[in-house]
C-alpha positions as CSV (number, residue, x, y, z in Angstrom):
1,M,-129.6,-48.1,-41.7
2,N,-127.4,-46.1,-39.2
3,L,-129.8,-45.2,-36.3
4,A,-127.3,-42.2,-35.0
5,I,-127.2,-40.8,-39.0
6,K,-131.1,-41.4,-39.0
7,D,-131.5,-39.4,-35.3
8,I,-129.0,-36.5,-36.5
9,R,-130.7,-35.6,-39.6
10,H,-134.2,-35.7,-37.4
11,N,-132.8,-33.0,-35.1
12,L,-130.1,-31.7,-37.3
13,G,-130.8,-27.7,-36.1
14,R,-130.3,-28.4,-32.4
15,F,-127.0,-30.9,-33.2
16,A,-125.6,-28.1,-35.5
17,L,-126.1,-25.6,-32.6
18,T,-124.7,-27.7,-30.0
19,T,-121.8,-29.1,-32.0
20,T,-120.7,-25.6,-32.8
21,G,-121.0,-24.6,-29.2
22,I,-118.6,-27.5,-27.9
23,G,-116.4,-26.4,-31.1
24,L,-116.0,-22.8,-29.7
25,L,-115.3,-24.4,-26.5
26,L,-112.7,-26.9,-27.6
27,M,-111.2,-23.6,-29.2
28,I,-110.7,-22.1,-26.2
29,V,-108.6,-25.2,-25.0
30,M,-106.8,-25.3,-27.9
31,G,-106.0,-21.5,-27.6
32,M,-104.6,-21.7,-24.1
33,G,-102.1,-24.5,-25.3
34,G,-101.1,-22.7,-28.0
35,I,-101.3,-19.1,-26.0
36,Y,-98.1,-21.2,-23.5
37,R,-96.5,-23.0,-26.8
38,G,-96.4,-18.8,-28.0
39,V,-95.2,-17.7,-24.4
40,V,-91.9,-20.2,-24.2
41,E,-91.3,-19.6,-28.0
42,D,-90.9,-16.0,-27.5
43,A,-89.3,-16.3,-23.9
44,T,-86.6,-18.2,-25.5
45,L,-86.8,-16.8,-28.8
46,L,-83.8,-14.3,-28.5
47,I,-81.6,-17.5,-26.4
48,D,-81.7,-19.7,-29.5
49,R,-81.3,-17.3,-32.3
50,V,-78.1,-15.2,-31.1
51,G,-76.0,-18.2,-31.3
52,A,-73.9,-17.5,-28.2
53,D,-72.3,-20.8,-26.3
54,L,-72.4,-18.8,-23.2
55,W,-73.5,-16.0,-21.1
56,I,-71.3,-13.8,-19.2
57,V,-73.6,-12.0,-16.6
58,Q,-73.6,-9.9,-13.2
59,R,-72.5,-12.3,-9.8
60,N,-74.9,-13.4,-7.9
61,T,-77.6,-12.7,-10.6
62,R,-79.7,-14.7,-13.2
63,G,-79.6,-11.9,-16.0
64,P,-79.4,-10.5,-18.3
65,F,-83.5,-12.3,-19.3
66,A,-84.4,-13.0,-15.7
67,E,-83.4,-10.5,-14.0
68,L,-81.5,-7.1,-14.1
69,S,-77.8,-7.5,-15.0
70,R,-75.3,-4.9,-15.4
71,V,-71.4,-5.5,-16.2
72,P,-68.7,-3.7,-17.4
73,S,-68.3,-3.0,-20.9
74,N,-64.3,-3.7,-20.8
75,L,-65.9,-7.4,-19.7
76,V,-65.6,-8.1,-23.6
77,H,-61.6,-7.7,-23.9
78,R,-61.2,-10.0,-20.9
79,A,-63.4,-12.7,-22.2
80,L,-61.8,-12.6,-25.2
81,A,-58.5,-13.2,-23.6
82,V,-59.7,-16.6,-22.5
83,P,-58.3,-19.7,-24.3
84,G,-60.8,-21.1,-26.7
85,V,-62.9,-18.1,-27.1
86,Q,-63.6,-17.3,-30.5
87,T,-65.8,-14.1,-30.4
88,S,-67.0,-11.8,-27.4
89,R,-69.8,-9.7,-27.9
90,E,-71.5,-7.0,-26.0
91,F,-75.5,-7.4,-25.1
92,I,-77.9,-4.6,-24.0
93,Y,-81.5,-5.4,-23.5
94,H,-84.0,-3.1,-22.0
95,T,-87.6,-2.3,-22.4
96,I,-89.1,1.0,-23.1
97,Q,-92.6,2.8,-23.6
98,R,-92.8,6.0,-25.6
99,E,-95.6,7.9,-26.9
100,R,-95.9,7.9,-30.7
101,D,-98.7,9.7,-32.2
102,G,-101.1,9.6,-29.1
103,K,-100.6,5.9,-28.5
104,P,-97.9,4.2,-26.5
105,L,-95.2,2.7,-27.9
106,R,-93.6,-0.2,-26.2
107,L,-90.4,-1.9,-27.4
108,A,-87.7,-4.1,-26.2
109,V,-84.3,-2.4,-27.0
110,L,-81.7,-4.8,-27.9
111,G,-78.0,-3.5,-28.6
112,L,-76.1,-5.4,-31.4
113,S,-72.3,-5.5,-30.5
114,W,-71.0,-2.9,-33.8
115,P,-69.3,-3.9,-35.9
116,T,-69.0,-7.5,-34.9
117,D,-73.1,-7.4,-35.3
118,R,-75.0,-5.9,-37.4
119,G,-78.3,-7.8,-37.3
120,E,-77.5,-10.1,-40.4
121,W,-78.9,-13.2,-38.7
122,L,-82.3,-11.7,-38.1
123,P,-85.0,-13.0,-40.5
124,L,-85.4,-9.7,-42.3
125,T,-89.2,-9.2,-44.1
126,A,-87.9,-5.7,-45.5
127,G,-84.7,-4.0,-46.0
128,R,-81.3,-4.4,-44.6
129,P,-78.9,-5.0,-41.7
130,L,-77.2,-1.9,-39.7
131,Q,-74.7,0.2,-42.0
132,Q,-73.7,2.7,-40.2
133,S,-72.8,2.6,-35.8
134,H,-75.9,5.5,-35.0
135,F,-79.0,6.6,-35.8
136,E,-80.2,3.2,-37.4
137,M,-82.7,0.6,-35.8
138,I,-84.6,-2.7,-37.2
139,A,-88.0,-3.4,-35.8
140,D,-90.2,-6.3,-35.6
141,E,-93.4,-6.2,-37.6
142,T,-95.7,-6.1,-34.4
143,L,-94.5,-2.5,-33.5
144,R,-96.0,-1.2,-37.1
145,L,-93.0,1.1,-38.1
146,Q,-92.6,1.3,-41.7
147,L,-89.6,1.1,-43.3
148,G,-88.1,4.7,-43.5
149,E,-90.0,5.9,-40.5
150,Q,-88.1,7.7,-38.3
151,V,-88.6,7.5,-34.1
152,S,-87.6,9.9,-31.9
153,L,-86.3,8.3,-28.6
154,G,-84.1,10.0,-26.1
155,K,-82.5,13.2,-27.7
156,E,-82.0,11.7,-31.3
157,T,-84.2,10.6,-34.0
158,Y,-83.4,6.7,-35.6
159,T,-84.7,5.8,-38.9
160,V,-86.0,2.2,-39.6
161,V,-83.8,0.7,-42.2
162,G,-85.3,-2.8,-41.6
163,T,-88.4,-4.9,-40.1
164,T,-88.1,-8.6,-38.7
165,K,-90.9,-11.0,-38.0
166,S,-91.7,-12.8,-34.9
167,M,-88.6,-10.9,-32.8
168,I,-91.0,-11.3,-29.4
169,S,-89.7,-10.5,-25.7
170,S,-91.0,-12.7,-23.3
171,S,-93.4,-9.8,-22.3
172,G,-94.9,-10.0,-25.8
173,D,-93.2,-6.7,-26.8
174,G,-92.1,-6.8,-29.9
175,I,-87.8,-6.1,-30.6
176,A,-86.3,-2.9,-32.2
177,F,-82.5,-3.6,-32.9
178,F,-80.0,-0.8,-32.3
179,T,-75.8,-0.6,-32.0
180,V,-74.8,-1.2,-28.5
181,A,-73.5,2.8,-28.3
182,D,-77.4,3.7,-29.4
183,A,-79.2,1.4,-26.8
184,Q,-76.9,3.0,-24.1
185,A,-77.7,6.3,-25.6
186,I,-81.3,5.6,-25.1
187,Q,-81.6,3.6,-21.7
188,F,-79.2,6.3,-19.8
189,D,-81.0,9.3,-21.8
190,V,-82.1,11.8,-19.0
191,P,-84.0,15.3,-19.2
192,G,-81.3,18.6,-19.9
193,E,-82.6,19.9,-16.7
194,A,-81.2,16.6,-14.9
195,V,-77.9,17.1,-16.4
196,R,-77.8,20.6,-15.6
197,L,-78.5,20.2,-12.0
198,E,-75.8,17.1,-12.0
199,R,-73.3,19.4,-12.9
200,A,-74.3,22.0,-10.7
201,S,-74.0,19.3,-7.8
202,R,-70.6,18.5,-8.9
203,E,-69.4,22.1,-9.0
204,S,-70.7,22.4,-5.4
205,R,-68.7,19.7,-3.9
206,G,-66.0,20.5,-5.5
207,R,-65.8,23.5,-4.3
208,D,-65.0,21.8,-0.6
209,F,-62.3,19.7,-2.0
210,E,-58.7,20.8,-1.0
211,Q,-57.6,19.8,-4.3
212,A,-59.9,21.8,-6.6
213,I,-58.8,24.7,-4.4
214,Q,-55.3,24.5,-5.2
215,Q,-55.8,23.4,-8.7
216,P,-58.8,25.6,-9.8
217,F,-58.9,23.8,-13.5
218,I,-59.9,20.8,-12.0
219,L,-63.0,22.6,-10.9
220,E,-63.6,23.8,-14.5
221,Q,-64.3,19.9,-15.9
222,A,-67.0,19.6,-13.7
223,G,-69.1,20.7,-16.2
224,A,-67.9,18.3,-18.9
225,P,-70.2,15.8,-20.2
226,S,-70.3,12.6,-17.6
227,Q,-68.6,10.7,-20.5
228,Q,-65.1,13.0,-20.8
229,L,-64.7,12.5,-16.8
230,P,-62.0,9.7,-16.2
231,A,-63.6,9.5,-12.9
232,I,-66.9,8.4,-13.9
233,A,-67.0,4.8,-15.3
234,R,-68.2,4.1,-18.9
235,P,-71.8,2.8,-18.9
236,Q,-72.5,-0.3,-18.7
237,I,-73.7,-3.4,-20.4
238,S,-76.2,-6.2,-19.4
239,A,-74.1,-8.6,-20.2
240,V,-71.4,-10.6,-22.8
241,M,-71.9,-13.1,-25.0
242,I,-69.5,-15.6,-26.1
243,T,-68.7,-17.8,-29.0
244,V,-65.9,-20.8,-28.6
245,S,-64.0,-22.1,-31.0
246,P,-64.7,-25.2,-32.9
247,G,-63.8,-28.4,-31.0
248,T,-62.8,-26.3,-27.8
249,D,-64.7,-27.5,-24.5
250,V,-67.5,-25.2,-23.6
251,Q,-67.4,-26.4,-19.9
252,R,-64.4,-25.6,-19.7
253,V,-64.1,-22.3,-21.0
254,A,-66.9,-21.8,-18.4
255,N,-65.0,-23.0,-15.5
256,I,-62.2,-20.8,-16.3
257,I,-64.5,-17.5,-16.2
258,S,-66.6,-18.9,-13.6
259,G,-63.7,-18.1,-11.4
260,W,-63.6,-14.4,-11.9
261,G,-65.1,-13.1,-8.5
262,D,-67.1,-10.2,-10.6
263,V,-69.5,-12.2,-12.7
264,A,-71.3,-15.4,-13.3
265,V,-71.7,-17.6,-16.4
266,F,-74.4,-19.3,-17.8
267,S,-74.7,-21.7,-21.0
268,N,-77.6,-21.5,-23.7
269,D,-79.1,-24.4,-21.9
270,D,-78.6,-22.8,-18.4
271,Q,-80.5,-19.5,-19.5
272,R,-83.3,-21.2,-21.2
273,E,-84.0,-23.6,-17.9
274,L,-83.7,-19.7,-15.7
275,L,-86.8,-18.4,-17.8
276,L,-88.5,-21.5,-18.0
277,K,-89.1,-22.6,-14.3
278,G,-88.9,-19.0,-13.3
279,S,-91.6,-16.1,-14.6
280,V,-92.9,-18.8,-17.4
281,E,-93.4,-21.2,-15.1
282,K,-96.2,-19.6,-13.0
283,V,-97.9,-18.7,-16.6
284,R,-97.6,-22.6,-17.6
285,R,-99.3,-23.4,-14.1
286,Q,-102.0,-21.0,-14.6
287,I,-102.6,-21.3,-19.0
288,G,-102.2,-25.5,-17.7
289,L,-104.9,-24.9,-14.2
290,F,-107.5,-23.4,-17.3
291,R,-107.1,-26.0,-19.6
292,V,-107.9,-28.5,-17.3
293,L,-111.0,-26.7,-16.1
294,L,-112.2,-26.1,-19.4
295,T,-111.8,-29.9,-20.6
296,V,-114.0,-30.9,-17.3
297,I,-116.7,-28.0,-18.1
298,A,-116.6,-29.5,-21.6
299,A,-117.2,-33.3,-20.4
300,I,-119.6,-32.4,-18.3
301,I,-121.5,-30.0,-20.8
302,M,-121.2,-33.1,-23.5
303,A,-122.7,-35.3,-21.1
304,L,-125.6,-33.4,-20.2
305,I,-126.1,-32.7,-24.0
306,L,-125.8,-36.5,-24.6
307,Y,-128.4,-36.7,-21.8
308,T,-131.2,-34.5,-23.1
309,L,-130.8,-36.3,-26.6
310,T,-131.5,-39.5,-25.0
311,L,-134.1,-38.2,-22.7
312,D,-135.7,-37.0,-26.4
313,K,-135.6,-40.5,-27.6
314,I,-137.0,-42.2,-24.7
315,H,-140.2,-43.6,-26.5
316,S,-138.3,-44.5,-29.6
317,I,-135.6,-46.5,-27.4
318,A,-138.4,-48.2,-25.6
319,L,-139.8,-49.0,-28.7
320,L,-136.8,-50.9,-30.1
321,K,-136.5,-52.8,-27.2
322,L,-140.3,-53.6,-27.4
323,I,-139.3,-55.2,-30.9
324,G,-136.8,-57.1,-29.5
325,A,-133.5,-54.9,-30.6
326,P,-130.5,-55.8,-28.8
327,N,-128.8,-53.5,-26.2
328,T,-126.1,-52.9,-28.4
329,V,-127.6,-51.3,-31.0
330,I,-129.2,-48.6,-28.4
331,L,-125.2,-48.3,-26.8
332,G,-124.1,-47.7,-30.9
333,L,-126.8,-45.2,-31.4
334,I,-125.8,-43.0,-28.1
335,L,-122.1,-43.8,-28.3
336,Q,-121.8,-43.1,-31.8
337,Q,-123.5,-39.9,-31.6
338,A,-120.9,-38.7,-28.8
339,I,-118.2,-39.4,-31.0
340,I,-119.8,-37.9,-33.7
341,L,-120.0,-34.8,-31.7
342,G,-116.6,-34.5,-30.6
343,T,-115.0,-34.9,-33.8
344,L,-117.2,-32.4,-35.5
345,G,-116.6,-30.2,-32.6
346,F,-113.0,-30.6,-32.4
347,A,-112.9,-30.0,-36.6
348,I,-115.0,-26.5,-35.8
349,A,-112.3,-25.9,-33.1
350,L,-109.5,-26.2,-35.4
351,A,-111.0,-24.6,-38.6
352,I,-111.9,-21.3,-36.6
353,G,-108.9,-21.3,-34.4
354,Q,-106.7,-21.2,-37.3
355,R,-108.4,-18.3,-38.7
356,V,-108.9,-16.6,-35.3
357,F,-105.5,-17.0,-33.2
358,P,-103.5,-14.8,-35.7
359,L,-105.5,-11.7,-34.6
360,F,-104.6,-12.4,-30.7
361,P,-102.1,-9.7,-29.4
362,R,-99.6,-12.6,-28.0
363,R,-98.5,-15.3,-30.3
364,V,-100.6,-18.6,-30.3
365,I,-98.7,-21.7,-31.9
366,L,-100.0,-25.2,-32.8
367,T,-98.3,-27.8,-32.8
368,Q,-99.1,-30.9,-34.1
369,P,-97.9,-33.1,-30.7
370,D,-100.4,-30.7,-29.0
371,L,-103.0,-31.1,-31.6
372,V,-103.0,-35.3,-31.2
373,Q,-103.3,-35.0,-27.7
374,L,-106.3,-33.0,-27.5
375,A,-108.0,-35.2,-30.3
376,V,-107.3,-38.0,-27.7
377,I,-108.5,-36.4,-25.1
378,V,-111.8,-35.2,-27.2
379,F,-112.3,-38.7,-28.0
380,G,-112.2,-39.9,-24.4
381,I,-114.7,-36.9,-23.1
382,S,-116.9,-38.2,-25.8
383,I,-116.6,-41.8,-24.6
384,V,-116.6,-40.6,-21.0
385,A,-119.9,-38.2,-21.4
386,S,-121.8,-40.8,-23.3
387,L,-122.1,-43.0,-20.2
388,L,-124.6,-41.0,-18.5
389,G,-127.0,-41.1,-22.0
390,I,-126.4,-45.0,-22.0
391,W,-127.3,-45.5,-18.6
392,K,-130.7,-43.7,-19.0
393,A,-131.3,-45.5,-22.0
394,M,-130.5,-48.7,-20.2
395,Q,-133.4,-48.1,-17.2
396,V,-135.9,-47.4,-20.2
397,S,-138.6,-50.0,-19.9
398,P,-140.1,-51.5,-23.3
399,H,-143.9,-51.0,-21.9
400,E,-143.0,-47.1,-22.1
401,A,-143.6,-47.6,-25.6
402,L,-147.2,-48.6,-25.0
403,S,-147.9,-45.7,-22.8
């Protein structure tokens, strides 16, 4: 006869409630680890899926993900001229927030280098890649934009031609994919009144310019759009992505580009490190601290519960000692209950978590190594938590059975 199982059956209601409470606590510990994995996955998602070997960014910056980067668009052609470079693509990335149907719409805008990149590499769940250079977009499902829906951004309206899944920015916002030209139009859009004031300011400055006085037609050009004025540079991009030819030494190409004075170059691994040791590092430390605290709290709660269960069995333990039962029987009773409590709590945490975690606003990723690690920790906690109950049981005198 197993005394631990018999005692659990005798106090089934209380043991079930206790196990459920432990399971919910362990679910939070499990979720903390899953949230961290989700943050890491979201932060490195684009770096891993875009498929670039090297990233060219603004000099003395760690862009385009860790911080803001601005480089001229003609850098694409400069990079393509480097020996060993197979493809060179523009990259624009920024975050915007608009209001739609009375609710905030926050999305990360990513510009695809049209027509080289149409978004074929995206894991589409519906629709198609981009087929024209303007007014089309691919949206992540978390943005809740339906196929064929039209979205007004800036002065233009864009149609959702495709939807994708699990394309999330490091801040947890869904990513919307446009062509580079459309992404620039969204990023540098200004109100009409601001454009009018800027043109008036140009004319005012031009009136004091001696060459404009001698050649009045120059002053007339001040009212033209900015992109038509040769003195004003084209809008800048965030970075340039490079793919090297097969068999080419990536480091050799990086050394050539790093010699340019206006840019810096990073590999895919460098970009991952910049993110993981930057903004993600603080999140990792904070979540790690919470996990440790919750684990300690779970151990304390389990120890107190087992101690309370032991107090309820003082008379039974004294009776066992009185009839000559060895200490191993009493130790096994408490230890087995602790292990059963931890095992059932872990099972409840996993079962509830798999149904609840998909409802979280941020992705919660449960990996097999993390689950095994937590299971080992729970097993260790169960053993350590039983020590308080075992200590109390060893203090029980057989004479207490006669009192």
